[in-house]
C-alpha positions, -999 to +999 in steps of 0.1 A: +197-433-057+165-438-078+153-422-108+120-412-088+138-399-057+162-376-081+133-364-097+113-360-063+139-336-048+143-316-085+108-311-080+111-301-043+139-277-054+120-261-080+092-256-060+110-237-036+127-216-064+099-203-076+078-199-040+106-179-029+108-157-065+072-154-060+078-140-021+105-117-036+082-104-063+052-099-040+077-081-012+087-059-040+047-050-050+037-042-015+067-018-015+060-002-042+025+006-029+038+015+005+064+043-013+032+056-032+015+063-003+038+079+017+044+102-017+010+109-017+006+120+019+040+143+010+018+154-017-009+163-003+007+183+025+026+200+001-002+212-015-024+221+014+008+244+025+014+261-007-024+264-017-031+280+020-004+304+015-009+314-021-046+324-012-036+340+017-008+360-002-013+395-018-045+392-005-058+366-033-087+355-012-100+387-022-107+378-057-122+347-048-163+345-052-183+322-030-183+295-054-146+295-057-142+303-017-161+264-015-143+250-040-108+253-024-123+244+011-138+213-007-102+205-026-087+212+008-107+187+022-103+157-005-065+161-005-069+159+036-090+127+031-066+113+008-041+118+037-064+101+060-066+072+038-029+068+032-026+065+071-054+038+068-035+021+044-003+020+063-026+005+089-038-023+069-004-031+055+008-033+093-020-057+098-015-078+070+023-080+075+015-086+112-007-117+104+023-135+086+048-128+113+027-146+138+021-175+112+053-178+105+063-177+142+040-203+152+054-225+120+091-221+138+074-232+170+056-262+158+094-269+146+110-264+174+084-284+199+081-312+169+117-312+149+101-346+130+075-325+112+102-317+088+109-355+082+102-360+044+075-389+035+077-415+006+059-391-016+080-359-011+059-342+015+063-334+051+038-325+080+052-292+077+040-284+046+008-296+058+007-272+087+021-243+067-006-246+040-029-249+067-019-215+083-014-197+056-046-207+034-063-175+048-039-147+044-039-133+009-009-130-012-011-095-012-019-067+012-052-047+000-047-018-020-081+000-017-070+026+006-046+036-020-067+037-048-091+059-026-062+081-014-049+081-053-084+092-064-089+121-038-057+136-044-064+136-083-091+157-077-085+178-054-055+185-073-079+189-105-099+215-082-066+236-072-055+241-103-090+253-120-093+277-085-058+291-089-061+294-127-096+313-123-081+336-100-045+342-114-056+348-149-093+356-150-095+383-123-080+418-123-051+414-097-042+448-082-004+444-070 
């Protein structure tokens, strides 16, 4: 076996190793974003439920002035929108991973139809390498996270408004028990 062949095999194995590592890290990063979206939807549901209960309990709503009522409704709208953007992010992720699955399936079909595309050329590449690159080049390395950022922003604003409103109601008004 020649030195060039050994170096070429080593280069190919290293390329595959780093490609596999890269795929693992991308998978982990996408999972973190998906989990964040899930948790923010849960937090939004809990916040809306608890704040609606707290406002109705002990007639706290009587202590809200018109400005507080509008801010409360606005905070619920922000939290609701946050949950909607979380769902949109799930749909975006689904479409992204569906594209990858379709590309991988087509590549597997190509190998099945013509096994010779996996044959190594003297330069160490294969027809499969070219097909894979061509099919994957338009798909990003990871799914877009813009909707999760919007979701996070809306829930933070909604929580700030809820804290301000509840603080005003609890500490700056006379509540008769």
